[in-house]
DSSP file (Angstrom, degrees, kcal/mol; ACC not computed):
  #  RESIDUE AA STRUCTURE BP1 BP2  ACC     N-H-->O    O-->H-N    N-H-->O    O-->H-N    TCO  KAPPA ALPHA  PHI   PSI    X-CA   Y-CA   Z-CA
    1    1 A M     >        0   0    0      0, 0.0     4,-1.7     0, 0.0     5,-0.1   0.000 360.0 360.0 360.0 -43.4    7.8    2.6   25.0
    2    2 A R  H  >  +     0   0    0      1,-0.2     4,-2.3     2,-0.2     5,-0.2   0.888 360.0  53.3 -65.7 -38.3   10.0    5.2   23.4
    3    3 A I  H  > S+     0   0    0      1,-0.2     4,-2.6     2,-0.2    -1,-0.2   0.894 106.8  52.0 -63.6 -39.8   11.3    2.8   20.8
    4    4 A S  H  > S+     0   0    0      2,-0.2     4,-2.3     1,-0.2    -1,-0.2   0.872 109.7  49.5 -66.9 -35.1    7.8    1.7   19.8
    5    5 A K  H  X S+     0   0    0     -4,-1.7     4,-2.4     2,-0.2    -2,-0.2   0.920 112.1  47.7 -66.9 -43.6    6.8    5.4   19.2
    6    6 A I  H  X S+     0   0    0     -4,-2.3     4,-2.4     1,-0.2    -2,-0.2   0.914 112.9  49.1 -63.0 -42.2    9.9    6.0   17.1
    7    7 A T  H  X S+     0   0    0     -4,-2.6     4,-2.6     2,-0.2    -2,-0.2   0.901 110.1  51.4 -63.4 -41.2    9.2    2.8   15.2
    8    8 A A  H  X S+     0   0    0     -4,-2.3     4,-2.3     2,-0.2    -2,-0.2   0.906 111.5  46.9 -63.9 -41.7    5.6    3.8   14.6
    9    9 A V  H  X S+     0   0    0     -4,-2.4     4,-2.3     2,-0.2    -2,-0.2   0.913 112.4  50.2 -66.2 -41.7    6.6    7.3   13.3
   10   10 A A  H  X S+     0   0    0     -4,-2.4     4,-2.1     1,-0.2    -2,-0.2   0.909 112.5  46.7 -63.4 -42.0    9.2    5.7   11.0
   11   11 A L  H  X S+     0   0    0     -4,-2.6     4,-2.5     2,-0.2    -1,-0.2   0.892 110.8  52.3 -67.2 -39.0    6.7    3.2    9.6
   12   12 A A  H  X S+     0   0    0     -4,-2.3     4,-2.4     1,-0.2    -2,-0.2   0.914 111.6  46.3 -63.2 -42.2    4.1    6.0    9.1
   13   13 A M  H  X S+     0   0    0     -4,-2.3     4,-2.1     2,-0.2    -1,-0.2   0.885 111.8  51.7 -67.9 -37.9    6.6    8.0    7.2
   14   14 A A  H  X S+     0   0    0     -4,-2.1     4,-1.5     2,-0.2    -2,-0.2   0.908 112.7  45.1 -65.2 -40.4    7.7    5.0    5.1
   15   15 A I  H  < S+     0   0    0     -4,-2.5    -2,-0.2     1,-0.2    -1,-0.2   0.903 113.3  50.6 -68.0 -40.4    4.1    4.2    4.2
   16   16 A A  H  < S+     0   0    0     -4,-2.4    -2,-0.2     1,-0.2    -1,-0.2   0.845 119.5  36.0 -66.8 -33.0    3.3    7.9    3.5
   17   17 A L  H >X S+     0   0    0     -4,-2.1     4,-0.9    -5,-0.1     3,-0.7   0.608  95.1  84.6 -97.5 -12.5    6.4    8.2    1.2
   18   18 A S  H >X S+     0   0    0     -4,-1.5     4,-0.9     1,-0.2     3,-0.6   0.864  84.5  55.8 -64.6 -38.2    6.4    4.8   -0.5
   19   19 A P  H 3> S+     0   0    0      0, 0.0     4,-0.8     0, 0.0     3,-0.3   0.808  99.6  63.2 -64.4 -24.9    3.9    5.4   -3.3
   20   20 A V  H X4 S+     0   0    0     -3,-0.7     3,-0.9     1,-0.2     4,-0.3   0.891  97.5  55.5 -65.1 -38.0    6.0    8.4   -4.5
   21   21 A A  H X< S+     0   0    0     -4,-0.9     3,-1.0    -3,-0.6    -1,-0.2   0.811  99.4  61.3 -65.3 -28.6    8.9    6.0   -5.3
   22   22 A A  H 3< S+     0   0    0     -4,-0.9    -1,-0.3    -3,-0.3    -2,-0.2   0.779 106.1  46.5 -68.6 -25.0    6.7    4.0   -7.5
   23   23 A F  T << S+     0   0    0     -3,-0.9     2,-1.1    -4,-0.8    -1,-0.2   0.390  78.8 121.9 -96.3   2.9    6.1    7.1   -9.7
   24   24 A A    <   +     0   0    0     -3,-1.0     2,-0.3    -4,-0.3    -3,-0.0  -0.534  41.1 119.4 -72.6 101.1    9.8    8.1   -9.9
   25   25 A Q  S    S-     0   0    0     -2,-1.1     2,-0.6     2,-0.0    -2,-0.0  -0.980  70.3 -94.9-156.4 160.2   10.4    8.0  -13.6
   26   26 A V        -     0   0    0     -2,-0.3     2,-0.4     2,-0.0    -2,-0.0  -0.720  45.4-179.1 -82.9 123.1   11.5   10.3  -16.4
   27   27 A V        -     0   0    0     -2,-0.6     2,-0.6    11,-0.0    11,-0.1  -0.988  22.7-139.5-127.6 131.6    8.4   11.7  -18.1
   28   28 A V        -     0   0    0     -2,-0.4     2,-0.4     9,-0.1    -2,-0.0  -0.802  22.6-135.7 -90.9 122.8    8.4   14.1  -21.0
   29   29 A A        +     0   0    0     -2,-0.6     2,-0.3     8,-0.1     8,-0.1  -0.642  28.0 176.5 -82.0 128.4    5.7   16.8  -20.6
   30   30 A T    >   -     0   0    0     -2,-0.4     3,-1.3     3,-0.0     2,-0.1  -0.937  36.1 -96.2-127.1 154.1    3.7   17.5  -23.7
   31   31 A L  T 3  S+     0   0    0     -2,-0.3     3,-0.1     1,-0.2     0, 0.0  -0.403 104.9  29.7 -68.1 142.8    0.8   19.8  -24.2
   32   32 A G  T 3  S+     0   0    0      1,-0.3     2,-0.5    -2,-0.1    -1,-0.2   0.322  84.0 124.1  93.6  -7.9   -2.7   18.2  -24.0
   33   33 A H    <   -     0   0    0     -3,-1.3    -1,-0.3     1,-0.2     3,-0.1  -0.759  33.6-179.2 -88.9 126.4   -1.8   15.4  -21.6
   34   34 A V  S    S+     0   0    0     -2,-0.5     2,-0.3     1,-0.2     3,-0.3   0.875  73.9  35.5 -86.5 -43.9   -3.9   15.3  -18.5
   35   35 A F  S    S+     0   0    0      1,-0.2    -1,-0.2     5,-0.0     3,-0.1  -0.850 108.2  38.9-110.6 148.3   -2.2   12.3  -16.9
   36   36 A G  S    S+     0   0    0     -2,-0.3    -1,-0.2     1,-0.2    -2,-0.1   0.494  77.9 136.2  95.3   4.9    1.5   11.5  -17.1
   37   37 A G  S    S-     0   0    0     -3,-0.3     3,-0.3    -8,-0.1    -1,-0.2  -0.178  71.4 -97.5 -74.1 177.6    2.8   15.0  -16.8
   38   38 A I  S    S+     0   0    0      1,-0.2     4,-0.3     2,-0.1    -1,-0.1   0.873 120.8  37.4 -66.4 -37.8    5.8   15.9  -14.6
   39   39 A T  S  > S+     0   0    0      1,-0.2     4,-1.9     2,-0.1     3,-0.3   0.548  90.0  93.4 -94.9  -6.6    3.7   17.1  -11.7
   40   40 A T  H  > S+     0   0    0     -3,-0.3     4,-0.9     1,-0.2    -1,-0.2   0.915  87.2  43.5 -57.9 -51.2    0.8   14.6  -11.8
   41   41 A P  H  > S+     0   0    0      0, 0.0     4,-0.6     0, 0.0    -1,-0.2   0.817 113.8  53.2 -65.9 -26.6    2.2   12.0   -9.3
   42   42 A W  H >> S+     0   0    0     -3,-0.3     3,-0.9    -4,-0.3     4,-0.6   0.911 102.9  51.3 -79.0 -42.1    3.3   14.6   -6.9
   43   43 A W  H 3X S+     0   0    0     -4,-1.9     4,-0.6     1,-0.3     3,-0.4   0.751 100.3  65.8 -71.5 -20.2    0.2   16.6   -6.3
   44   44 A I  H 3< S+     0   0    0     -4,-0.9    -1,-0.3    -5,-0.2    -2,-0.2   0.844 109.5  37.4 -65.4 -32.4   -1.9   13.5   -5.6
   45   45 A F  H <X S+     0   0    0     -3,-0.9     4,-1.7    -4,-0.6    -1,-0.2   0.446  93.9  86.9-100.6  -2.0    0.2   12.9   -2.4
   46   46 A V  H  X S+     0   0    0     -4,-0.6     4,-2.2    -3,-0.4     5,-0.2   0.952  91.4  43.1 -66.7 -49.8    0.7   16.4   -1.2
   47   47 A C  H  X S+     0   0    0     -4,-0.6     4,-2.4     2,-0.2     5,-0.2   0.947 115.6  45.7 -66.7 -50.0   -2.5   16.8    0.8
   48   48 A P  H  > S+     0   0    0      0, 0.0     4,-2.5     0, 0.0    -1,-0.2   0.900 114.7  49.3 -60.8 -37.3   -2.5   13.4    2.5
   49   49 A T  H  X S+     0   0    0     -4,-1.7     4,-2.6     2,-0.2    -2,-0.2   0.894 110.7  50.5 -67.0 -38.9    1.2   13.8    3.4
   50   50 A G  H  X S+     0   0    0     -4,-2.2     4,-2.4    -5,-0.2     5,-0.2   0.898 111.8  47.4 -64.2 -40.8    0.5   17.2    4.8
   51   51 A V  H  X S+     0   0    0     -4,-2.4     4,-2.4     2,-0.2    -2,-0.2   0.934 114.2  46.2 -66.0 -46.3   -2.3   15.9    7.0
   52   52 A V  H  X S+     0   0    0     -4,-2.5     4,-2.4    -5,-0.2     5,-0.2   0.924 114.3  47.8 -63.9 -44.3   -0.3   13.0    8.3
   53   53 A T  H  X S+     0   0    0     -4,-2.6     4,-2.3     1,-0.2     5,-0.2   0.932 113.6  46.6 -63.4 -46.1    2.7   15.1    9.0
   54   54 A A  H  X S+     0   0    0     -4,-2.4     4,-2.7    -5,-0.2     5,-0.2   0.891 112.7  50.7 -63.4 -39.2    0.7   17.8   10.8
   55   55 A A  H  X S+     0   0    0     -4,-2.4     4,-2.2     2,-0.2    -2,-0.2   0.909 111.1  47.5 -65.9 -42.1   -1.2   15.2   12.8
   56   56 A V  H  X S+     0   0    0     -4,-2.4     4,-2.0     2,-0.2    -2,-0.2   0.919 115.4  45.3 -65.5 -42.9    2.0   13.5   13.9
   57   57 A V  H  X S+     0   0    0     -4,-2.3     4,-2.7     2,-0.2     5,-0.3   0.917 113.5  48.6 -68.5 -43.1    3.7   16.8   14.9
   58   58 A K  H  X>S+     0   0    0     -4,-2.7     4,-2.8     1,-0.2     5,-0.8   0.898 112.2  49.6 -65.1 -38.5    0.6   18.1   16.7
   59   59 A N  H  X5S+     0   0    0     -4,-2.2     4,-0.9    -5,-0.2    -1,-0.2   0.901 113.7  46.0 -65.1 -39.7    0.2   14.8   18.6
   60   60 A A  H  <5S+     0   0    0     -4,-2.0    -2,-0.2    -5,-0.2    -1,-0.2   0.895 124.2  32.0 -70.1 -39.8    3.9   14.9   19.6
   61   61 A K  H  <5S+     0   0    0     -4,-2.7    -2,-0.2    -5,-0.1    -3,-0.2   0.918 136.9  17.2 -84.0 -46.0    3.9   18.6   20.7
   62   62 A R  H  <5S-     0   0    0     -4,-2.8    -3,-0.2    -5,-0.3    -2,-0.1   0.537  87.5-129.2-108.9 -10.2    0.4   19.2   22.0
   63   63 A H  S  <<S+     0   0    0     -4,-0.9     2,-0.3    -5,-0.8    -4,-0.2   0.893  72.4 113.5  56.7  41.7   -1.0   15.7   22.7
   64   64 A K        -     0   0    0     -6,-0.7    -1,-0.2    -9,-0.1     2,-0.2  -0.898  67.0-112.7-135.3 163.9   -4.1   16.6   20.7
   65   65 A E        -     0   0    0     -2,-0.3     2,-0.1    -3,-0.1    -9,-0.0  -0.561  42.4 -92.4 -90.5 161.7   -5.7   15.6   17.4
   66   66 A L        -     0   0    0     -2,-0.2     2,-0.1   -15,-0.1    -1,-0.1  -0.469  41.7-122.9 -67.0 144.2   -6.0   17.9   14.4
   67   67 A T     >  -     0   0    0     -2,-0.1     4,-1.9     1,-0.1     5,-0.2  -0.417  28.0-103.1 -79.9 167.0   -9.3   19.8   14.3
   68   68 A A  H  > S+     0   0    0      1,-0.2     4,-2.7     2,-0.2     5,-0.2   0.929 121.3  49.5 -60.3 -47.1  -11.5   19.5   11.2
   69   69 A P  H  > S+     0   0    0      0, 0.0     4,-1.5     0, 0.0     8,-0.3   0.871 109.4  53.4 -61.8 -33.4  -10.5   22.9    9.7
   70   70 A E  H  4>S+     0   0    0      1,-0.2     5,-2.4     2,-0.2     7,-0.4   0.887 112.9  43.1 -66.6 -37.4   -6.8   21.9   10.1
   71   71 A A  H ><5S+     0   0    0     -4,-1.9     3,-1.7     3,-0.2    -1,-0.2   0.875 109.2  57.3 -74.4 -37.4   -7.4   18.7    8.3
   72   72 A W  H 3<5S+     0   0    0     -4,-2.7    -1,-0.2     1,-0.3    -2,-0.2   0.818 104.9  52.2 -63.2 -30.0   -9.5   20.3    5.6
   73   73 A T  T ><5S-     0   0    0     -4,-1.5     3,-1.6    -5,-0.2    -1,-0.3   0.159 121.2-107.8 -93.1  20.1   -6.7   22.7    4.7
   74   74 A C  T < 5S-     0   0    0     -3,-1.7    -3,-0.2     1,-0.3    -2,-0.1   0.773  73.2 -57.3  62.1  28.8   -4.2   19.8    4.3
   75   75 A G  T 3><S+     0   0    0     -5,-2.4     4,-1.8    -6,-0.2    -1,-0.3   0.351 112.7 114.7  88.0  -6.5   -2.5   20.7    7.6
   76   76 A V  H <> S+     0   0    0     -3,-1.6     4,-2.3     1,-0.2     5,-0.1   0.884  72.9  55.0 -66.2 -38.2   -1.6   24.2    6.5
   77   77 A L  H  > S+     0   0    0     -7,-0.4     4,-2.5    -8,-0.3     5,-0.2   0.872 106.3  52.2 -64.2 -36.5   -3.9   25.8    9.1
   78   78 A Y  H  > S+     0   0    0     -8,-0.3     4,-2.4     2,-0.2    -1,-0.2   0.950 110.9  46.3 -62.7 -47.4   -2.1   23.9   11.8
   79   79 A W  H  X S+     0   0    0     -4,-1.8     4,-2.2     1,-0.2    -2,-0.2   0.862 112.2  52.5 -64.7 -34.1    1.3   25.1   10.6
   80   80 A W  H  X S+     0   0    0     -4,-2.3     4,-2.0     2,-0.2    -1,-0.2   0.947 112.5  42.8 -65.5 -48.9   -0.1   28.7   10.3
   81   81 A T  H  X>S+     0   0    0     -4,-2.5     5,-1.9     1,-0.2     6,-0.8   0.841 114.5  51.6 -69.3 -31.3   -1.4   28.8   13.9
   82   82 A E  H  <5S+     0   0    0     -4,-2.4     3,-0.4    -5,-0.2    -1,-0.2   0.900 112.6  45.8 -68.1 -40.4    1.8   27.1   15.2
   83   83 A G  H  <5S+     0   0    0     -4,-2.2    -2,-0.2     1,-0.2    -1,-0.2   0.806 110.6  51.8 -74.7 -29.7    4.0   29.7   13.5
   84   84 A T  H  <5S-     0   0    0     -4,-2.0    -1,-0.2    -5,-0.1    -2,-0.2   0.573 114.5-112.6 -84.5  -8.4    1.9   32.7   14.6
   85   85 A G  T  <5S+     0   0    0     -4,-0.7    -3,-0.2    -3,-0.4     4,-0.1   0.676  71.9 137.5  90.2  17.7    2.0   31.7   18.2
   86   86 A K      < +     0   0    0     -5,-1.9     2,-0.6    -6,-0.2    -4,-0.2   0.908  66.3  64.4 -61.6 -39.9   -1.6   30.9   18.8
   87   87 A Y  S    S-     0   0    0     -6,-0.8    -1,-0.1     1,-0.0    -2,-0.0  -0.759  96.9-125.2 -84.3 122.0   -0.6   27.8   20.7
   88   88 A G              0   0    0     -2,-0.6    -2,-0.1     1,-0.1    -3,-0.1  -0.313 360.0 360.0 -67.2 149.0    1.3   29.0   23.8
   89   89 A R              0   0    0     -4,-0.1    -1,-0.1    -2,-0.0    -2,-0.0   0.438 360.0 360.0 -90.8 360.0    4.7   27.7   24.4
């Protein structure tokens, strides 16, 4: 059972990070370009990766799902409440 959970987490992280490798290339940033800049491929994946990471961690620690506000803020609200001690230890 533990091996299957570890495998599931590893596969989820591989799927979450695999599109980033497809955009790994040297790009010269010029003014006026909307797409193809240095930061364009990265910001597209920041929110989904934050939601997936927060959901996996909250499930592992608290055995609960993310709430809607935690998902709407890309997982930042979960990390904020976890860091401030709202969830008792």
